[in-house]
MARKOLNU-854831 format. One line per field, with one value per residue: residue in one letter; x negated, y, z negated of N, C-alpha, C, CB in turn. Coordinates in steps of 0.1 Angstrom, whole numbers, plus 5000, padded with zeros to 4 digits. Glycine has a CB too. Example, Ala and Ser with C-alpha at 12.3 -4.5 7.8 and 13.67 -1.06 7.14 Angstrom:
BEGIN
r <- c(a  s)
nu <- c(4868  4872)
nv <- c(4943  4978)
nw <- c(4922  4929)
cau <- c(4877  4863)
cav <- c(4955  4989)
caw <- c(4922  4929)
cu <- c(4868  4871)
cv <- c(4967  5000)
cw <- c(4922  4921)
cbu <- c(4887  4859)
cbv <- c(4955  4994)
cbw <- c(4910  4943)
***
This chain:
BEGIN
r <- c(e  p  q  g  i  r  i  a  r  v  l  h  f  l  r  s  v  r  p  d  v  t  y  d  c  p  s  l  s  d  p  f  g  p  s  i  t  d  p  a  l  l  a  i  v  v  s  e  e  t  r  a  g  g  a  k  c  n  e  v  r  a  e  r  s  m  p  g  m  d  v  i  t  t  g  l  v  d  g  g  g  s  a  e  l  a  s  e)
nu <- c(7717  7693  7677  7650  7640  7641  7631  7608  7602  7611  7585  7566  7572  7570  7540  7528  7532  7522  7498  7477  7497  7507  7533  7569  7591  7613  7636  7673  7688  7717  7747  7727  7700  7671  7673  7687  7672  7647  7628  7613  7618  7624  7639  7665  7680  7705  7731  7759  7778  7773  7768  7783  7775  7753  7755  7765  7748  7731  7748  7753  7725  7725  7741  7720  7707  7686  7665  7680  7685  7670  7695  7693  7708  7716  7719  7732  7710  7708  7686  7671  7670  7665  7670  7687  7673  7687  7690  7703)
nv <- c(4473  4457  4468  4468  4466  4488  4503  4503  4510  4532  4540  4532  4547  4573  4572  4575  4599  4617  4602  4607  4620  4606  4585  4580  4557  4552  4516  4521  4521  4527  4553  4579  4571  4588  4610  4621  4615  4623  4653  4664  4664  4684  4689  4678  4660  4661  4643  4662  4647  4636  4655  4666  4648  4654  4674  4668  4657  4676  4685  4667  4670  4698  4688  4674  4695  4701  4710  4723  4709  4721  4712  4705  4702  4683  4674  4640  4616  4603  4585  4587  4608  4643  4661  4691  4712  4727  4746  4748)
nw <- c(0338  0316  0282  0282  0301  0314  0298  0304  0334  0334  0316  0334  0362  0349  0338  0366  0377  0357  0345  0316  0300  0269  0265  0244  0242  0231  0216  0217  0197  0184  0193  0189  0188  0183  0181  0159  0138  0138  0132  0146  0170  0199  0220  0243  0270  0288  0315  0329  0324  0297  0282  0262  0240  0234  0222  0201  0186  0177  0162  0138  0135  0123  0100  0084  0082  0096  0124  0158  0186  0216  0248  0279  0308  0333  0367  0381  0396  0428  0430  0453  0457  0439  0409  0398  0366  0339  0313  0289)
cau <- c(7697  7684  7667  7641  7642  7646  7620  7593  7605  7608  7571  7554  7573  7561  7526  7526  7529  7513  7482  7474  7503  7512  7546  7568  7602  7619  7644  7681  7704  7729  7747  7717  7687  7661  7675  7693  7665  7633  7628  7604  7620  7629  7647  7670  7682  7713  7740  7770  7788  7776  7768  7790  7768  7738  7761  7768  7736  7728  7758  7750  7706  7726  7746  7714  7692  7671  7670  7689  7674  7670  7701  7689  7719  7704  7726  7728  7703  7707  7677  7669  7673  7661  7680  7679  7677  7695  7689  7718)
cav <- c(4465  4453  4483  4464  4463  4498  4510  4493  4512  4543  4544  4530  4564  4586  4576  4578  4610  4621  4596  4618  4618  4596  4586  4568  4552  4538  4515  4526  4508  4533  4562  4586  4573  4592  4626  4628  4611  4625  4668  4671  4671  4696  4692  4665  4663  4652  4649  4668  4635  4630  4673  4668  4639  4659  4687  4658  4652  4691  4685  4655  4674  4704  4682  4669  4705  4695  4722  4718  4711  4725  4711  4708  4690  4679  4666  4628  4611  4588  4576  4593  4625  4653  4673  4706  4717  4736  4752  4761)
caw <- c(0336  0307  0279  0281  0318  0320  0296  0311  0348  0332  0315  0348  0366  0339  0337  0379  0377  0345  0338  0310  0286  0260  0262  0234  0249  0212  0223  0210  0185  0179  0203  0190  0192  0171  0181  0147  0126  0137  0134  0153  0186  0199  0237  0247  0285  0295  0321  0324  0320  0287  0274  0246  0232  0233  0212  0186  0184  0172  0149  0130  0127  0111  0086  0078  0075  0108  0136  0166  0199  0230  0254  0289  0315  0352  0375  0381  0407  0430  0432  0466  0457  0429  0403  0393  0356  0332  0297  0274)
cu <- c(7694  7677  7658  7631  7634  7634  7613  7593  7602  7595  7566  7562  7565  7546  7523  7522  7522  7512  7483  7478  7501  7528  7556  7589  7614  7637  7658  7692  7716  7733  7734  7702  7677  7662  7680  7681  7648  7631  7622  7607  7627  7640  7652  7682  7694  7722  7746  7783  7788  7767  7772  7783  7752  7738  7759  7762  7729  7739  7755  7736  7709  7729  7732  7706  7685  7678  7673  7678  7680  7683  7697  7697  7713  7720  7723  7719  7705  7698  7667  7663  7662  7670  7674  7682  7682  7694  7696  7711)
cv <- c(4464  4463  4481  4467  4480  4510  4507  4501  4527  4546  4543  4549  4570  4587  4578  4587  4619  4609  4599  4621  4609  4598  4578  4572  4543  4536  4522  4512  4507  4541  4573  4586  4579  4608  4629  4621  4620  4647  4672  4669  4682  4704  4681  4667  4653  4656  4655  4656  4635  4646  4674  4656  4646  4675  4679  4657  4666  4690  4675  4662  4681  4696  4676  4679  4699  4707  4718  4720  4718  4714  4704  4694  4694  4671  4647  4623  4606  4582  4579  4601  4631  4662  4685  4702  4727  4739  4754  4764)
cw <- c(0321  0298  0279  0293  0320  0311  0301  0327  0342  0328  0330  0355  0361  0339  0351  0378  0366  0336  0323  0301  0281  0254  0246  0238  0240  0223  0212  0204  0182  0193  0201  0192  0178  0171  0165  0134  0125  0141  0140  0169  0194  0219  0233  0259  0282  0302  0324  0319  0308  0274  0260  0236  0229  0224  0197  0183  0172  0166  0138  0124  0114  0103  0078  0078  0086  0119  0146  0173  0211  0241  0271  0297  0331  0356  0377  0397  0421  0436  0452  0472  0444  0424  0394  0377  0347  0320  0289  0266)
cbu <- c(7680  7676  7667  7644  7666  7664  7615  7596  7621  7617  7562  7560  7584  7563  7517  7535  7538  7520  7466  7476  7515  7503  7551  7556  7596  7624  7644  7687  7705  7728  7763  7719  7687  7644  7687  7713  7664  7625  7627  7590  7626  7612  7638  7677  7670  7718  7744  7774  7786  7768  7780  7810  7766  7729  7781  7773  7728  7727  7772  7748  7694  7734  7757  7712  7683  7670  7661  7703  7667  7653  7706  7673  7741  7683  7724  7742  7697  7716  7687  7676  7692  7650  7691  7689  7673  7706  7686  7733)
cbv <- c(4477  4446  4492  4454  4461  4500  4511  4467  4505  4547  4535  4509  4572  4585  4564  4577  4612  4634  4606  4625  4617  4595  4579  4572  4544  4555  4498  4538  4506  4543  4570  4590  4583  4588  4632  4624  4592  4612  4675  4665  4663  4704  4694  4658  4659  4644  4649  4678  4621  4610  4685  4666  4625  4660  4693  4648  4650  4705  4682  4639  4688  4714  4668  4658  4701  4672  4731  4725  4696  4723  4723  4712  4695  4661  4674  4620  4604  4583  4561  4597  4629  4660  4665  4724  4716  4733  4761  4754)
cbw <- c(0344  0314  0268  0277  0326  0318  0287  0314  0357  0324  0303  0364  0362  0323  0330  0388  0379  0338  0344  0315  0283  0250  0276  0211  0259  0183  0228  0218  0172  0164  0203  0183  0207  0174  0194  0144  0127  0153  0126  0150  0193  0194  0254  0232  0298  0289  0321  0337  0325  0288  0280  0246  0241  0251  0217  0182  0201  0182  0154  0139  0137  0111  0090  0081  0056  0116  0140  0169  0206  0236  0251  0288  0312  0352  0388  0377  0402  0436  0429  0470  0452  0434  0394  0400  0353  0332  0295  0261)
***
């Protein structure tokens, strides 16, 4: 699905759960997005399949003298279930 539609759907879901929170869902123009440029980010949520990407984000952040992020791994959700989160 196009990125703009996915972002709109994510924001709709998040606002339905926590309308009191302000959300920022940036468009991604590269594999890392803001994870390697924004030192204020504290964590990244990844799937088992993308866990190596979360580790790579932290490698690039270290090269840039930025603090590492917590890498939180979750299972894939089939649309009707839920997934457990695990922090490394």
